[in-house]
C-alpha angles and dihedrals in degrees: 000000000000125000089255093051091047090049092051090048094051091048093047093049092045091054091044089053090051094239129142119224089255093051093049091047092051093047092048093043095237131111123272089238088058091055091047090052092050093046091050091050093237095115136044122212141219117255092244093056092042089053090053090049091050091049091049087054090053095249141098124259088246091055092049092048093047117110090225111100124202 
Protein backbone atom coordinates (compact mmCIF):
# COMPACT_ATOMS: atom_id res chain seq x y z
CA UNK A 1 0.00 0.00 0.00
CA UNK A 2 1.42 3.39 -0.99
CA UNK A 3 1.39 6.48 1.25
CA UNK A 4 -1.42 7.92 -0.83
CA UNK A 5 -3.51 4.74 -0.54
CA UNK A 6 -2.91 4.58 3.19
CA UNK A 7 -3.87 8.24 3.54
CA UNK A 8 -7.10 7.70 1.64
CA UNK A 9 -7.84 4.69 3.82
CA UNK A 10 -7.23 6.58 7.07
CA UNK A 11 -9.44 9.44 5.88
CA UNK A 12 -12.20 7.09 4.77
CA UNK A 13 -12.16 5.20 8.06
CA UNK A 14 -12.04 8.44 10.06
CA UNK A 15 -15.11 9.74 8.28
CA UNK A 16 -16.86 6.38 8.65
CA UNK A 17 -16.14 6.52 12.39
CA UNK A 18 -17.60 10.04 12.56
CA UNK A 19 -14.38 11.57 13.86
CA UNK A 20 -12.85 14.93 13.03
CA UNK A 21 -9.13 15.14 12.36
CA UNK A 22 -8.69 16.72 15.78
CA UNK A 23 -10.65 13.95 17.54
CA UNK A 24 -8.68 11.21 15.79
CA UNK A 25 -5.42 12.96 16.61
CA UNK A 26 -6.34 13.30 20.28
CA UNK A 27 -7.47 9.67 20.50
CA UNK A 28 -4.28 8.45 18.79
CA UNK A 29 -2.05 10.81 20.79
CA UNK A 30 -0.59 12.51 17.72
CA UNK A 31 -1.00 16.03 16.37
CA UNK A 32 -3.76 17.02 13.98
CA UNK A 33 -1.10 18.16 11.50
CA UNK A 34 0.33 14.63 11.61
CA UNK A 35 -3.08 13.18 10.67
CA UNK A 36 -3.45 15.76 7.87
CA UNK A 37 -0.02 14.82 6.51
CA UNK A 38 -0.84 11.11 6.57
CA UNK A 39 -4.24 11.64 4.94
CA UNK A 40 -2.68 13.78 2.19
CA UNK A 41 -0.05 11.13 1.54
CA UNK A 42 2.83 13.53 2.14
CA UNK A 43 4.11 11.72 5.19
CA UNK A 44 4.72 8.14 6.13
CA UNK A 45 4.35 6.92 9.68
CA UNK A 46 5.97 4.60 12.13
CA UNK A 47 4.22 1.33 12.84
CA UNK A 48 3.66 2.29 16.49
CA UNK A 49 1.84 5.49 15.55
CA UNK A 50 -0.09 3.74 12.81
CA UNK A 51 -1.18 1.14 15.35
CA UNK A 52 -2.45 3.94 17.64
CA UNK A 53 -4.32 5.51 14.74
CA UNK A 54 -5.93 2.17 13.86
CA UNK A 55 -6.91 1.64 17.48
CA UNK A 56 -8.41 5.14 17.66
CA UNK A 57 -10.47 4.20 14.61
CA UNK A 58 -11.73 1.10 16.40
CA UNK A 59 -9.86 -1.34 14.21
CA UNK A 60 -6.71 -3.40 14.18
CA UNK A 61 -3.59 -2.43 12.30
CA UNK A 62 -4.15 -5.45 10.05
CA UNK A 63 -7.67 -4.25 9.22
CA UNK A 64 -6.44 -0.75 8.45
CA UNK A 65 -3.62 -2.05 6.25
CA UNK A 66 -5.94 -4.44 4.39
CA UNK A 67 -6.69 -3.60 0.77
CA UNK A 68 -10.37 -4.34 1.37
CA UNK A 69 -12.32 -1.11 1.89
CA UNK A 70 -15.67 -0.89 3.67
